[in-house]
NUMAR-464480 format. One record per residue: x, y, z of N, C-alpha, C in turn. Coordinates in steps of 0.2 Angstrom, whole numbers, padded with zeros to 4 digits, always signed. Layout:
N
XYZXYZXYZ ...
This chain:
364
-0153+0051-0232-0149+0054-0226-0147+0049-0221 -0141+0049-0219-0139+0044-0214-0142+0046-0207 -0143+0041-0203-0146+0042-0197-0141+0044-0192 -0134+0043-0193-0129+0045-0189-0123+0047-0193 -0119+0052-0191-0120+0057-0185-0125+0062-0187 -0126+0063-0194-0130+0069-0196-0137+0070-0192 -0141+0065-0192-0147+0066-0189-0147+0068-0182 -0143+0065-0178-0143+0067-0171-0141+0075-0170 -0136+0077-0175-0134+0084-0175-0140+0088-0176 -0144+0087-0182-0149+0091-0184-0155+0091-0178 -0156+0086-0175-0161+0086-0169-0158+0090-0163 -0152+0089-0162-0149+0093-0156-0149+0101-0158 -0148+0103-0164-0148+0110-0166-0155+0112-0165 -0160+0108-0167-0167+0111-0166-0169+0112-0159 -0166+0107-0154-0167+0108-0147-0163+0114-0145 -0157+0115-0147-0153+0121-0145-0157+0128-0147 -0160+0128-0152-0164+0134-0154-0170+0135-0149 -0173+0129-0148-0179+0130-0143-0177+0132-0136 -0171+0129-0134-0169+0130-0127-0166+0138-0127 -0164+0140-0132-0162+0147-0132-0167+0152-0130 -0173+0151-0133-0179+0154-0132-0181+0154-0124 -0181+0148-0122-0183+0146-0115-0178+0150-0110 -0171+0150-0112-0167+0154-0107-0168+0161-0107 -0170+0164-0113-0171+0171-0114-0177+0173-0110 -0182+0169-0110-0188+0170-0106-0187+0170-0099 -0183+0165-0097-0182+0164-0089-0178+0170-0086 -0174+0173-0090-0170+0179-0088-0175+0184-0085 -0181+0185-0088-0186+0190-0085-0189+0188-0078 -0188+0182-0076-0191+0179-0070-0186+0178-0064 -0180+0180-0065-0175+0179-0060-0170+0173-0060 -0166+0173-0056-0160+0168-0056-0163+0161-0054 -0168+0161-0050-0171+0154-0048-0174+0151-0054 -0178+0155-0058-0181+0152-0064-0176+0150-0069 -0170+0154-0070-0165+0152-0074-0162+0145-0072 -0161+0144-0065-0159+0138-0063-0163+0132-0065 -0169+0133-0065-0174+0127-0067-0173+0126-0074 -0173+0131-0078-0172+0131-0086-0165+0128-0087 -0160+0130-0084-0153+0127-0085-0153+0119-0084 -0157+0118-0078-0157+0110-0077-0161+0107-0082 -0166+0110-0085-0170+0107-0091-0165+0106-0097 -0161+0111-0098-0157+0110-0104-0152+0105-0103 -0149+0104-0096-0145+0099-0095-0148+0092-0096 -0154+0091-0094-0158+0085-0094-0159+0083-0102 -0159+0088-0106-0160+0086-0113-0154+0085-0117 -0148+0087-0114-0141+0086-0117-0139+0079-0117 -0136+0076-0122-0134+0070-0122-0139+0064-0125 -0137+0058-0125-0141+0053-0127-0140+0052-0134 -0143+0046-0137-0142+0044-0144-0147+0047-0148 -0152+0051-0146-0158+0053-0149-0162+0048-0153 -0162+0042-0150-0165+0036-0153-0172+0037-0155 -0176+0040-0150-0183+0041-0152-0184+0045-0157 -0181+0051-0158-0181+0056-0163-0179+0053-0170 -0174+0049-0169-0172+0045-0176-0177+0040-0178 -0180+0037-0174-0185+0032-0176-0191+0036-0179 -0193+0042-0176-0198+0046-0179-0197+0048-0186 -0191+0051-0186-0189+0054-0193-0188+0049-0198 -0185+0043-0196-0184+0038-0201-0191+0035-0203 -0195+0034-0198-0202+0031-0200-0206+0036-0205 -0205+0043-0203-0208+0047-0208-0205+0047-0215 -0199+0046-0215-0195+0046-0222-0197+0039-0225 -0198+0034-0222-0200+0027-0225-0206+0028-0229 -0211+0032-0226-0218+0033-0229-0217+0039-0235 -0214+0044-0233-0214+0050-0237-0210+0049-0243 -0204+0046-0243-0200+0045-0248-0202+0039-0253 -0207+0035-0251-0210+0030-0255-0215+0033-0260 -0217+0039-0258-0222+0043-0263-0218+0048-0267 -0213+0051-0265-0209+0056-0268-0203+0057-0265 -0198+0060-0269-0191+0061-0266-0191+0066-0261 -0187+0065-0256-0187+0069-0250-0180+0072-0250 -0180+0079-0249-0173+0082-0249-0172+0085-0242 -0177+0086-0238-0175+0089-0232-0181+0087-0227 -0180+0088-0220-0184+0086-0215-0189+0092-0214 -0196+0092-0215-0200+0097-0214-0200+0099-0207 -0202+0105-0205-0203+0108-0199-0207+0104-0194 -0213+0102-0196-0217+0098-0192-0214+0091-0189 -0210+0088-0194-0207+0082-0192-0201+0083-0187 -0197+0088-0189-0191+0089-0185-0193+0092-0178 -0198+0096-0177-0201+0098-0171-0204+0093-0167 -0208+0088-0170-0211+0083-0167-0205+0078-0164 -0200+0077-0168-0195+0072-0166-0191+0075-0160 -0190+0082-0160-0187+0085-0155-0191+0085-0148 -0197+0085-0149-0202+0085-0144-0202+0078-0140 -0201+0073-0144-0200+0066-0141-0194+0066-0137 -0188+0069-0139-0182+0069-0134-0183+0073-0128 -0187+0078-0128-0189+0082-0122-0193+0078-0118 -0198+0075-0120-0202+0071-0116-0198+0065-0113 -0194+0062-0117-0189+0057-0114-0185+0060-0108 -0183+0066-0109-0179+0069-0103-0184+0069-0097 -0190+0071-0098-0195+0072-0093-0195+0065-0089 -0196+0060-0093-0197+0053-0090-0191+0051-0086 -0185+0053-0089-0179+0051-0085-0178+0054-0079 -0180+0061-0079-0180+0065-0072-0184+0062-0067 -0190+0060-0069-0195+0057-0064-0193+0050-0062 -0190+0046-0067-0188+0039-0066-0182+0039-0061 -0178+0044-0061-0172+0044-0057-0174+0046-0050 -0180+0050-0049-0182+0051-0042-0185+0045-0039 -0189+0042-0044-0193+0035-0041-0188+0030-0039 -0182+0029-0043-0177+0024-0042-0172+0027-0037 -0172+0033-0035-0167+0036-0030-0160+0035-0033 -0160+0036-0040-0153+0035-0044-0149+0042-0043 -0143+0041-0042-0138+0046-0041-0135+0049-0047 -0135+0045-0053-0132+0047-0059-0136+0046-0065 -0135+0049-0070-0138+0049-0077-0134+0051-0082 -0132+0046-0087-0128+0048-0092-0121+0050-0089 -0119+0047-0084-0112+0049-0081-0112+0055-0077 -0117+0058-0077-0118+0065-0073-0123+0064-0067 -0122+0069-0062-0127+0068-0057-0134+0069-0060 -0139+0064-0057-0146+0065-0059-0149+0072-0057 -0154+0074-0060-0157+0080-0059-0158+0082-0052 -0161+0078-0048-0163+0079-0041-0156+0080-0037 -0151+0076-0039-0145+0077-0035-0141+0084-0037 -0142+0085-0044-0139+0092-0046-0142+0098-0043 -0149+0098-0042-0152+0103-0039-0151+0103-0031 -0150+0097-0028-0148+0097-0021-0141+0100-0020 -0136+0099-0025-0130+0102-0024-0130+0109-0025 -0134+0112-0030-0135+0119-0030-0138+0122-0024 -0142+0119-0021-0145+0121-0014-0140+0122-0009 -0135+0117-0009-0130+0117-0004-0125+0123-0006 -0123+0124-0012-0118+0129-0015-0121+0136-0013 -0127+0137-0014-0130+0143-0013-0131+0145-0006 -0130+0140-0001-0131+0142+0006-0138+0143+0008 -0143+0140+0004-0150+0141+0006-0152+0137+0012 -0157+0139+0015-0160+0136+0021-0164+0130+0019 -0165+0125+0024-0170+0120+0023-0166+0113+0021 -0169+0108+0019-0166+0102+0018-0164+0101+0010 -0158+0101+0009-0156+0101+0002-0159+0095-0002 -0159+0089+0001-0162+0083-0003-0169+0084-0004 -0173+0087+0000-0180+0088-0001-0181+0093-0007 -0176+0099-0007-0177+0104-0012-0175+0100-0019 -0170+0096-0019-0168+0093-0025-0174+0088-0028 -0177+0085-0023-0183+0080-0026-0189+0085-0028 -0190+0090-0024-0196+0094-0026-0195+0098-0033 -0188+0100-0033-0187+0104-0039-0187+0099-0045 -0184+0093-0045-0184+0088-0050-0191+0086-0052 -0196+0085-0048-0203+0084-0049-0205+0089-0054 -0204+0096-0052-0207+0101-0056-0203+0102-0062 -0196+0100-0062-0193+0100-0069-0195+0095-0074 -0197+0089-0071-0200+0084-0076-0207+0087-0079 -0211+0090-0075-0217+0093-0077-0216+0099-0082 -0210+0103-0081-0209+0108-0086-0206+0105-0092 -0203+0100-0092-0200+0096-0098-0206+0094-0102 -0211+0091-0099-0217+0088-0102-0221+0094-0106 -0221+0100-0102-0224+0106-0105-0220+0108-0111 -0213+0108-0111-0209+0110-0117-0210+0105-0122 -0211+0099-0121-0212+0094-0127-0219+0096-0130 -0224+0098-0126-0230+0100-0130-0229+0106-0134 -0225+0111-0131-0224+0117-0135-0221+0115-0142 -0216+0111-0141-0212+0109-0147-0216+0106-0152 -0220+0101-0150-0225+0097-0154-0230+0102-0158 -0233+0106-0154-0238+0111-0157-0235+0116-0161 -0229+0118-0160-0225+0123-0164-0224+0120-0171 -0223+0113-0171-0222+0110-0178-0228+0108-0181 -0233+0106-0177-0240+0104-0181-0243+0110-0184 -0242+0116-0181-0245+0122-0184-0243+0123-0192 -0238+0119-0194-0236+0120-0201-0238+0114-0205 -0242+0110-0203-0244+0104-0207-0252+0104-0207 -0255+0099-0211-0262+0099-0212-0266+0097-0206 -0272+0099-0206-0276+0098-0200-0277+0090-0199 -0277+0086-0204-0278+0079-0203-0272+0076-0200 -0266+0077-0203-0260+0075-0201-0258+0077-0194 -0260+0083-0192-0259+0086-0185-0263+0082-0180 -0270+0081-0182-0274+0077-0178-0272+0070-0176 -0269+0066-0182-0267+0060-0181-0260+0060-0177 -0256+0065-0178-0250+0065-0174-0252+0066-0166 -0256+0071-0165-0258+0072-0158-0261+0066-0155 -0265+0062-0158-0268+0056-0156-0262+0051-0154 -0257+0050-0158-0252+0045-0157-0248+0048-0151 -0246+0054-0151-0242+0057-0145-0246+0056-0139 -0253+0057-0139-0256+0057-0132-0256+0049-0130 -0257+0045-0135-0256+0038-0133-0250+0036-0130 -0244+0039-0133-0238+0037-0130-0238+0040-0122 -0240+0046-0121-0240+0049-0115-0244+0045-0110 -0250+0043-0112-0254+0039-0107-0250+0032-0105 -0248+0029-0111-0245+0022-0110-0239+0022-0105 -0235+0027-0107-0228+0027-0103-0229+0028-0095 -0234+0033-0094-0236+0034-0087-0239+0028-0084 -0244+0025-0087-0246+0018-0084-0241+0013-0083 -0236+0013-0088-0231+0008-0088-0226+0009-0082 -0225+0016-0081-0220+0018-0076-0223+0015-0069 -0230+0016-0068-0233+0014-0062-0233+0007-0061 -0234+0003-0067-0234-0004-0066-0227-0006-0064 -0222-0003-0066-0215-0005-0064-0214-0004-0057 -0217+0002-0054-0216+0004-0047-0220-0002-0043 -0226-0003-0046-0231-0008-0042-0228-0015-0042 -0224-0017-0047-0222-0024-0048-0217-0025-0042 -0213-0020-0040-0208-0021-0035-0211-0022-0028 -0217-0021-0028-0221-0023-0021-0226-0029-0023 -0229-0029-0028-0234-0034-0030-0232-0041-0031 -0225-0042-0033-0223-0048-0035-0223-0053-0029 -0223-0051-0023-0223-0056-0017-0230-0059-0017 -0235-0056-0020-0242-0059-0019-0244-0063-0025 -0240-0063-0030-0241-0066-0037-0237-0073-0037 -0241-0078-0041-0237-0084-0042-0231-0083-0046 -0226-0087-0044-0219-0087-0047-0220-0088-0055 -0225-0092-0057-0226-0094-0064-0228-0088-0068 -0231-0082-0065-0233-0076-0068-0228-0071-0069 -0223-0071-0065-0218-0066-0065-0215-0064-0072 -0213-0068-0076-0210-0067-0082-0215-0063-0087 -0222-0065-0087-0227-0062-0091-0228-0055-0088 -0228-0054-0082-0229-0048-0079-0224-0043-0080 -0218-0046-0080-0212-0041-0082-0212-0039-0089 -0214-0044-0093-0215-0042-0100-0220-0037-0101 -0226-0037-0097-0231-0032-0098-0228-0025-0096 -0224-0025-0091-0220-0018-0089-0216-0016-0095 -0212-0021-0097-0207-0019-0103-0211-0016-0109 -0216-0019-0110-0220-0016-0116-0223-0009-0115 -0226-0008-0109-0230-0002-0108-0225+0003-0106 -0220+0002-0102-0215+0007-0100-0210+0009-0105 -0208+0005-0109-0202+0006-0114-0203+0005-0121 -0206-0002-0122-0206-0004-0129-0210+0001-0134 -0216+0002-0131-0221+0006-0136-0218+0013-0136 -0216+0016-0130-0214+0023-0130-0208+0024-0133 -0203+0020-0133-0196+0021-0136-0196+0020-0143 -0200+0015-0146-0199+0013-0153-0206+0014-0157 -0211+0010-0154-0217+0010-0158-0220+0017-0159 -0221+0020-0154-0225+0027-0154-0221+0032-0158 -0214+0032-0157-0211+0037-0162-0211+0035-0169 -0211+0029-0171-0212+0027-0178-0219+0029-0180 -0224+0028-0176-0231+0029-0178-0232+0037-0179 -0229+0041-0174-0229+0048-0175-0226+0050-0182 -0221+0047-0183-0218+0049-0190-0222+0047-0196 -0225+0041-0195-0229+0039-0200-0236+0043-0201 -0238+0045-0195-0244+0050-0196-0242+0056-0199 -0236+0059-0198-0234+0065-0201-0233+0065-0208 -0232+0058-0210-0231+0057-0218-0238+0055-0221 -0243+0055-0217-0249+0053-0220-0249+0045-0222 -0247+0041-0218-0246+0034-0220-0253+0031-0221 -0254+0026-0225-0260+0022-0226-0260+0016-0221 -0265+0013-0221-0266+0007-0216-0261+0002-0216 -0259+0000-0222-0254-0005-0223-0247-0003-0220 -0245+0003-0222-0239+0006-0220-0239+0006-0212 -0244+0009-0210-0245+0010-0202-0244+0003-0199 -0248-0002-0201-0248-0009-0198-0241-0012-0199 -0237-0011-0204-0230-0014-0205-0226-0010-0200 -0226-0004-0200-0221-0001-0195-0223-0003-0188 -0229-0004-0186-0231-0006-0180-0228-0013-0178 -0229-0017-0183-0227-0024-0183-0219-0024-0182 -0216-0019-0185-0208-0019-0184-0207-0016-0177 -0210-0011-0175-0209-0007-0169-0210-0011-0163 -0215-0015-0162-0216-0018-0156-0211-0023-0154 -0209-0028-0159-0203-0032-0156-0197-0029-0156 -0195-0023-0159-0189-0020-0158-0189-0016-0151 -0195-0014-0150-0196-0010-0143-0195-0015-0137 -0198-0021-0138-0197-0026-0133-0189-0029-0132 -0186-0030-0138-0179-0032-0138-0175-0026-0135 -0177-0020-0137-0173-0014-0134-0173-0014-0126 -0179-0015-0123-0180-0015-0116-0177-0021-0113 -0177-0027-0116-0173-0033-0113-0166-0032-0113 -0163-0028-0119-0156-0027-0119-0155-0022-0113 -0159-0017-0112-0158-0012-0107-0158-0016-0100 -0162-0021-0099-0162-0025-0093-0156-0029-0092 -0153-0031-0097-0146-0035-0097-0141-0030-0095 -0141-0024-0098-0136-0019-0096-0137-0017-0089 -0143-0016-0087-0144-0014-0080-0141-0019-0075 -0140-0025-0077-0137-0030-0072-0129-0031-0074 -0127-0031-0080-0121-0033-0082-0117-0027-0086 -0120-0022-0087-0117-0016-0091-0111-0013-0088 -0106-0011-0092-0100-0007-0090-0102+0000-0088 -0100+0002-0083-0102+0009-0081-0100+0014-0086 -0094+0014-0089-0092+0018-0094-0097+0019-0100 -0100+0013-0101-0105+0013-0107-0112+0015-0105 -0114+0013-0099-0121+0015-0097-0122+0021-0094 -0116+0024-0091-0117+0030-0087-0120+0029-0080 -0121+0022-0078-0124+0021-0071-0120+0015-0068 -0119+0014-0062-0115+0009-0059-0117+0002-0061 -0112-0002-0062-0114-0009-0064-0118-0013-0059 -0123-0016-0061-0128-0020-0056-0133-0015-0053 -0134-0009-0056-0138-0004-0053-0146-0007-0052 -0148-0011-0057-0155-0014-0057-0155-0019-0051 -0150-0022-0049-0150-0027-0044-0151-0023-0037 -0147-0017-0036-0148-0013-0030-0155-0010-0030 -0158-0009-0036-0165-0006-0036-0170-0011-0035 -0168-0017-0036-0173-0022-0035-0178-0023-0041 -0176-0021-0047-0180-0022-0053-0182-0029-0054 -0189-0030-0055-0192-0036-0056-0192-0037-0064 -0187-0038-0067-0187-0039-0074-0188-0046-0077 -0188-0047-0083-0189-0054-0086-0183-0058-0084 -0177-0054-0085-0171-0058-0083-0171-0061-0076 -0173-0057-0071-0174-0059-0064-0179-0065-0064 -0185-0064-0067-0190-0069-0067-0188-0076-0070 -0184-0075-0075-0181-0082-0078-0177-0085-0073 -0172-0081-0070-0167-0084-0065-0171-0087-0060 -0176-0084-0057-0180-0087-0051-0183-0093-0053 -0186-0094-0059-0189-0100-0061-0184-0106-0061 -0178-0105-0061-0173-0111-0062-0170-0112-0055 -0171-0108-0050-0168-0109-0044-0172-0114-0039 -0168-0117-0035-0172-0121-0029-0174-0116-0024 -0179-0118-0020-0182-0113-0015-0177-0109-0011 -0172-0113-0009-0167-0109-0004-0163-0104-0008 -0161-0106-0014-0157-0101-0018-0162-0095-0020 -0168-0096-0021-0173-0091-0023-0174-0086-0017 -0174-0089-0011-0175-0085-0006-0169-0080-0005 -0163-0083-0006-0157-0079-0005-0157-0073-0010 -0159-0075-0016-0159-0070-0022-0164-0064-0020 -0170-0066-0017-0175-0061-0016-0173-0057-0010 -0169-0060-0005-0166-0056+0000-0161-0051-0002 -0157-0052-0007-0152-0048-0009-0155-0042-0014 -0160-0044-0018-0162-0040-0023-0166-0034-0020 -0164-0028-0022-0167-0022-0019-0163-0019-0013 -0157-0022-0011-0153-0019-0006-0148-0014-0009 -0149-0007-0008-0145-0002-0011-0138-0003-0008 -0137-0007-0003-0130-0007+0000-0126-0013-0003 -0128-0016-0008-0125-0022-0011-0118-0020-0013 -0113-0024-0011-0106-0023-0012-0104-0026-0019 -0098-0025-0021-0096-0028-0028-0096-0036-0028 -0094-0039-0022-0094-0046-0022-0102-0049-0022 -0106-0046-0019-0113-0048-0019-0116-0047-0026 -0115-0041-0029-0117-0040-0036-0114-0046-0041 -0108-0047-0040-0105-0052-0044-0108-0059-0043 -0110-0061-0037-0113-0067-0035-0120-0067-0038 -0124-0062-0038-0130-0062-0041-0129-0062-0049 -0125-0059-0052-0123-0060-0059-0122-0067-0061 -0118-0070-0057-0116-0077-0058-0122-0082-0058 -0126-0080-0053-0132-0084-0052-0137-0084-0058 -0138-0078-0061-0142-0076-0066-0139-0080-0072 -0132-0080-0073-0129-0083-0079-0130-0091-0078 -0129-0093-0072-0129-0101-0071-0136-0103-0072 -0141-0099-0070-0148-0101-0071-0150-0102-0078 -0146-0100-0083-0149-0100-0090-0153-0094-0092 -0154-0089-0087-0159-0084-0088-0156-0079-0094 -0149-0078-0093-0146-0073-0098-0147-0076-0105 -0146-0082-0106-0146-0086-0113-0153-0085-0115 -0158-0086-0111-0165-0086-0113-0167-0079-0115 -0165-0074-0112-0166-0067-0114-0163-0065-0120 -0157-0067-0121-0153-0066-0127-0157-0069-0133 -0159-0075-0132-0163-0079-0137-0169-0075-0139 -0173-0072-0134-0179-0068-0135-0177-0062-0139 -0172-0059-0137-0170-0053-0141-0168-0054-0148 -0165-0060-0150-0163-0062-0156-0170-0064-0160 -0174-0067-0157-0181-0069-0160-0185-0063-0162 -0185-0058-0158-0189-0052-0159-0185-0048-0164 -0179-0048-0165-0175-0044-0170-0177-0047-0177 -0177-0054-0177-0179-0057-0183-0186-0056-0185 -0191-0056-0180-0198-0054-0182-0198-0047-0185 -0195-0043-0182-0195-0036-0184-0193-0035-0191 -0187-0039-0193-0184-0038-0199-0189-0041-0205 -0193-0046-0203-0198-0049-0208-0204-0044-0209 -0206-0040-0204-0212-0036-0204-0212-0031-0210 -0206-0028-0212-0205-0023-0217-0205-0026-0224 -0205-0032-0225-0204-0035-0232-0211-0034-0236 -0210-0032-0242-0215-0032-0246-0220-0026-0245 -0218-0021-0241-0223-0016-0240-0220-0010-0244 -0225-0005-0246-0223+0001-0250-0220+0006-0245 -0214+0005-0244-0210+0009-0240-0203+0011-0244 -0200+0016-0242-0194+0018-0246-0188+0013-0244 -0185+0010-0249-0180+0005-0247-0174+0008-0243 -0172+0014-0244-0166+0017-0241-0168+0018-0233 -0174+0020-0232-0176+0022-0225-0177+0015-0222 -0180+0010-0225-0181+0003-0222-0174+0001-0220 -0169+0002-0224-0162+0000-0222-0160+0004-0216 -0161+0010-0215-0160+0014-0210-0163+0012-0203 -0170+0010-0204-0173+0007-0199-0170+0001-0196 -0168-0003-0200-0165-0010-0198-0158-0008-0195 -0155-0003-0197-0148-0001-0194-0150+0002-0187 -0155+0006-0186-0157+0008-0180-0159+0003-0175 -0163-0002-0178-0165-0008-0174-0159-0012-0171 -0154-0013-0175-0148-0016-0173-0144-0012-0167 -0144-0005-0168-0141-0001-0163-0144-0001-0157 -0151-0002-0157-0155-0002-0151-0155-0009-0147 -0154-0014-0151-0154-0021-0148-0148-0024-0147 -0142-0022-0150-0136-0025-0149-0131-0020-0147 -0131-0019-0140-0127-0014-0137-0122-0017-0133 -0116-0014-0133-0110-0017-0129-0112-0017-0122 -0109-0022-0118-0109-0022-0111-0102-0020-0108 
């Protein structure tokens, strides 16, 4: 089966079925409950379904190596859909933390809820309502992801269900810690030697995104297929460098990306003061005066287009962009080698490599 467009459509259909049930239940609790559920449905809408596609294709790589695969079993499809709901929860909370106004070209969840407060003519602070509602929305989405996962695992063997739950729990713990490390780094960098900044940024990239976006979805799919130790190790050796390359590509897009492609303003990471590998590499190459100027500008939400362009030029001229692009290329090559000579389905391996390219070579 192709990973696109059929697979995203199948995943979205599974999500639609689940959301229909949530909407029906919410009608019994009043209009305000329906407002929250509709906000949850909006948060799940859109995106490339990358995590779910890695999960299903990882499952297929193992399952189809043992026997022909004609369809996606319910445990696999529900687990993959659960990953997309969990991802939506992470984005909702991430946008609150970053004070982002947009997501995927639409108002971020807290801004949308703020607007609903205003439109309804309710009392109190609309912004506070939006933030509070979005915190709870993220929690609801996490609960939904658990519901979907358990619904699927009820139809698989106890051993595979236990392995899948373990991998899913690992993902949830690691991305939460990674998100905190990201928040902490925006304050802690001032007390750390400059020579450590790149390594610290890579730690954040691995914990916050690389493992959660690519590695753990692959391992969840492998667990559902009953992967042996060699298959699991190979998929892990593939997933880790792809995940790191994926996050570094995201960092590049956060500085240089086209708004129409990313759904967020160009240079948004600079306004948010993200201490990424890209920024760390740039700072390493600057003289003290230029480094101080860069530090003064980073994290200023009022940066205008000219200041963003100046920071972008500084990053390019420092050689940081070239260094990051070289890392992305090296990790992509490392991932490609990881799947050679392992008992995995050839067609699924090809699909995994296609997914890796889609994740790491995105237009700006």
